[in-house]
C-alpha positions as CSV (number, residue, x, y, z in Angstrom):
1,X,0.0,0.0,0.0
2,X,1.3,3.5,-0.9
3,X,1.8,5.7,2.1
4,X,0.7,9.3,2.0
5,X,4.3,10.7,1.5
6,X,4.7,8.6,-1.7
7,X,1.2,9.4,-2.8
8,X,1.9,13.2,-2.6
9,X,4.7,12.8,-5.2
10,X,2.2,11.9,-7.9
11,X,0.7,14.7,-9.9
12,X,-3.0,15.4,-9.4
13,X,-5.2,14.3,-12.3
14,X,-6.9,17.0,-14.3
15,X,-10.5,17.8,-13.5
16,X,-13.2,16.6,-15.9
17,X,-13.8,20.2,-17.2
18,X,-10.2,20.6,-18.0
19,X,-10.1,17.4,-19.9
20,X,-13.2,18.4,-21.9
21,X,-11.5,21.8,-22.6
22,X,-8.3,20.2,-23.9
23,X,-10.2,17.5,-25.8
24,X,-12.2,20.2,-27.6
25,X,-9.2,22.4,-28.3
26,X,-6.9,19.6,-29.6
27,X,-9.8,18.1,-31.6
28,X,-10.6,21.4,-33.3
29,X,-6.9,22.2,-34.1
30,X,-6.2,18.7,-35.3
31,X,-9.3,18.2,-37.4
32,X,-9.1,21.8,-38.7
33,X,-5.6,21.0,-39.9
34,X,-6.9,17.8,-41.5
35,X,-9.6,19.8,-43.3
36,X,-6.8,22.1,-44.6
37,X,-4.9,19.2,-45.9
38,X,-8.0,17.8,-47.5
39,X,-8.4,21.2,-49.3
40,X,-4.8,21.3,-50.4
41,X,-5.1,17.7,-51.8
42,X,-8.3,18.7,-53.6
43,X,-10.6,16.4,-51.6
44,X,-12.8,19.3,-50.7
45,X,-13.4,22.8,-52.1
46,X,-14.0,24.3,-48.7
47,X,-11.0,25.8,-46.7
48,X,-11.0,26.3,-43.0
49,X,-10.6,30.0,-43.9
50,X,-14.3,30.1,-44.8
51,X,-15.0,30.7,-41.1
52,X,-13.6,34.2,-41.4
53,X,-15.7,35.2,-44.4
54,X,-18.6,36.7,-42.5
55,X,-16.5,38.8,-40.2
56,X,-13.1,39.7,-41.7
57,X,-12.4,42.1,-44.5
58,X,-9.4,42.0,-46.8
59,X,-7.4,39.5,-48.7
60,X,-5.3,38.5,-45.6
61,X,-7.9,36.0,-44.6
62,X,-7.0,33.9,-47.7
63,X,-3.3,33.8,-46.9
64,X,-1.2,31.9,-44.3
65,X,-2.2,34.3,-41.5
66,X,-5.9,33.8,-42.2
67,X,-5.3,30.0,-42.3
68,X,-3.6,30.0,-38.9
69,X,-6.3,32.2,-37.3
70,X,-9.0,30.1,-38.8
71,X,-7.6,26.9,-37.4
72,X,-7.2,28.5,-34.0
73,X,-10.8,29.8,-34.2
74,X,-11.9,26.2,-35.1
75,X,-10.1,25.0,-32.0
76,X,-11.9,27.6,-29.8
77,X,-15.3,26.7,-31.3
78,X,-14.5,23.1,-30.8
79,X,-14.1,23.7,-27.1
80,X,-17.8,24.8,-27.1
81,X,-18.8,21.8,-29.0
82,X,-17.0,19.5,-26.6
83,X,-18.7,21.1,-23.6
84,X,-22.1,20.7,-25.3
85,X,-21.4,17.0,-25.8
86,X,-20.2,16.8,-22.2
87,X,-23.3,18.3,-20.8
88,X,-25.8,16.4,-23.0
89,X,-24.2,13.0,-23.8
90,X,-21.3,12.2,-21.5
91,X,-23.2,9.4,-19.6
92,X,-23.9,7.3,-22.7
93,X,-21.3,4.7,-23.8
94,X,-20.4,3.6,-27.3
95,X,-19.2,5.1,-30.5
96,X,-22.6,5.7,-32.1
97,X,-23.4,8.8,-30.2
98,X,-20.1,10.4,-31.1
99,X,-20.7,9.5,-34.8
100,X,-24.2,10.9,-34.5
101,X,-22.9,14.1,-32.9
102,X,-20.5,14.5,-35.8
103,X,-23.4,14.1,-38.3
104,X,-25.4,16.7,-36.3
105,X,-22.5,19.1,-36.4
106,X,-22.1,18.5,-40.2
107,X,-25.8,19.2,-40.8
108,X,-25.7,22.3,-38.6
109,X,-22.7,23.8,-40.5
110,X,-23.7,22.8,-44.0
111,X,-27.4,23.2,-43.9
112,X,-28.3,25.6,-41.1
113,X,-25.3,27.9,-41.1
114,X,-24.6,27.8,-44.8
115,X,-26.2,31.2,-45.6
116,X,-23.8,33.1,-43.3
117,X,-20.8,31.9,-45.3
118,X,-20.9,33.9,-48.6
119,X,-18.2,31.9,-50.3
120,X,-19.7,28.5,-49.6
121,X,-22.0,27.1,-52.3
122,X,-25.4,25.8,-51.3
123,X,-25.3,22.3,-50.1
124,X,-26.9,20.8,-53.2
125,X,-24.3,22.5,-55.4
126,X,-21.3,21.1,-53.6
127,X,-19.2,18.4,-55.3
128,X,-19.6,14.8,-54.2
129,X,-15.9,14.8,-53.1
130,X,-16.5,17.8,-50.9
131,X,-19.6,16.3,-49.2
132,X,-18.0,12.9,-48.7
133,X,-14.8,14.3,-47.3
134,X,-16.6,16.7,-45.0
135,X,-18.9,14.0,-43.7
136,X,-16.0,11.8,-43.0
137,X,-14.1,14.5,-41.2
138,X,-17.1,15.4,-39.1
139,X,-17.8,11.8,-38.3
140,X,-14.2,11.2,-37.0
141,X,-14.2,14.5,-35.2
142,X,-17.5,13.6,-33.4
143,X,-16.1,10.1,-32.7
144,X,-12.9,11.7,-31.2
145,X,-14.9,14.2,-29.0
146,X,-17.5,11.6,-28.0
147,X,-15.2,8.8,-27.2
148,X,-12.6,10.9,-25.4
149,X,-15.2,12.6,-23.2
150,X,-17.1,9.3,-22.5
151,X,-13.9,7.6,-21.6
152,X,-12.8,10.3,-19.2
153,X,-16.3,10.4,-17.6
154,X,-16.3,6.6,-17.1
155,X,-12.8,6.8,-15.5
156,X,-13.9,9.6,-13.1
157,X,-17.1,7.7,-12.3
158,X,-15.2,4.5,-11.5
159,X,-12.8,6.4,-9.3
160,X,-15.6,8.0,-7.4
161,X,-17.3,4.7,-6.8
162,X,-14.0,3.2,-5.6
163,X,-13.4,6.0,-3.1
164,X,-17.0,5.8,-1.9
165,X,-16.8,2.1,-1.1
């Protein structure tokens, strides 16, 4: 058995909210970068920079600075999406809710929010490659967010049950 002196040498685990924050930030940065790579390799016609179109003026948003700011902004928005998942769906196990969450986010962006992005074609005018690539990115993003948050919730829940008994 570990005595209290040895136990104090171990770092404290992060709180659940901190894990949700980092999961959302890393997920947004990583999958935003994957979206950028998909654009550069012509799998999609939509760049991450499209997020700046409604608010930013000038040509800088289509250059490297706009790309970096767009990916950082996607990371910040992803933190919000991770907390929404955490509040609504953290108690449910399995990959299906994460995949469904990715589809819901895809539909939200491409159908509901489409009119606020002036450079994005209407959904039915997008190429098949763009739609398939975007759906896949959103599916894997939702899976990443969902599975990571569910795993952390289950670990915290098991630790609480162990300390209670």
